[in-house]
Steps between C-alpha positions, in 0.01 A plus 500: 500500500533370849770748561264794443310488837824477685642803323170688545514412882867624523415823314223579747714456808604831669859605440704770654549666151132549463459671849319829505754785569460680836453829333216715374461732198328830553117508432541808301793692325334838539756753651767238491846495325699208357868497422564229245828344390486308167708180472777576230555119435142378458451672173809703394328633182253697722614861477417567860666184641718596805338831553316626807157642457286697739132468479259744684141369515189719557137377458508332164792702361881481537813674409807295410849635494804307386762605753811658357322622191256790422228244401173551678177338373152500627249226471201323635482174694276246650621300800355172627627291789419135422613371840685663790846430331394518133393802299475629156530863352376574149673820381457714188723815446550775251877433436682735273443352156176305568299309760648219702281234667632251753417280796700451825437179685608563854598273787632627831809384698420736781219745562707769327698316230466229253539375137290550182491378144464792263315400176470785232221418256560809274737788488689749292840385599623171341445227580136596538414171669744397772534379851741560790518414870528800739527552874269756668531703817202686647613817664322613812 
């Protein structure tokens, strides 16, 4: 028990790994475009792992295209920036065969690129519930 206060004190000390990134996510995604690249190794059973996706945002709607395929889907989204370097996008799309609902938890590496965790909550392509890590790039 005497070790607990020491461990608590050490946990509260600032460390370089907890430093805030020197980048800022956009305040809005309206009229912006993302190019995303899904990590093929994080979840190999994800049918879109390793593919590039282009997402065009407008107001509360988006159009997503899987590059190199004829697949284009439309959906709605809600974007919230929790901190300058941390944001979340809730997305719902009319995918061929049914509706897909997922969340992107974004963090930036620079003002125009970063990483996100994709979490699908429901969807017509198996597995219906899955995660993947992705890299995003915001085009000018």
